[in-house]
N, C-alpha and C positions, 0 to 999 in steps of 0.2 A: 825352440822354446821350450824350456823342462815346464813340467808341471809338478805342482810339492802338493803333495795332498796334507790336510793337520788335521787333527782332530778336536784341538778345540782353539774355541774363535777368541778376541784376538794372540795372536802373534809378533812379541816385539821383533822390534827390526834386528836387535841387538843377538834375539835368541835364533833369527833364521838364517842368521850369517853361520851361527854355531852350526845349525840345522842341516846346512848345505854343506857343512864344513870349509868354509871360507876362513873361520878362525876358528882356534882348538880351546877358548875358552870366553867366560864374558868380558873379562876385562882389558882382551883385543879391539872388543867395538870400538871401543872411543879411538884408539888410535889408528884404526883400518879408516873407518869413517872420515877422521880431520887426511886423510893422505890418498884418499880414492875418492873416485865420483859414484854415487850412488844415486840413480835415481828412482822413484814410485808414482806411478803412474802418469811417466813423464816427468815428473817434478821433481830436482835435485834437495837431495833431503842427505841431512850429516847427524840427528838423533839417534841413538841408540834407543828409545824410548818408543819410538814411532808404532803405533797399533796397524797390524797389517791383515785385511779381513780377504773373505771368500773373494774373487777374482781382483783383485789388486795385481799390480804387474810389478818387477820390481828388476833393474838394470845394475848388473855387478860385473866391471871388467869386462865389458861386451859380451857378456852371459844375460840371456834374459829368461825371466823366471815369470810366471803365474800361480795365483795361490787359491785353491782352490779346497774348502773344508767338505772334510768326510764324516757323517755320523756313525757314530760307531754302537 
């Protein structure tokens, strides 16, 4: 499981996909989410606008991530 640190809460699922390098631009998010299974906190999710917060778990392409909020 990879820990992903964010400095602004929330982060949108589409932004998260770009942040971790799964997609290269926001326009790819909709297509990616239609073609691949993504789970947020063990629930299937296909909305690129889904808000992710500190402590949320995301599973994409058999890779697991946990989101941690880091104050700066």
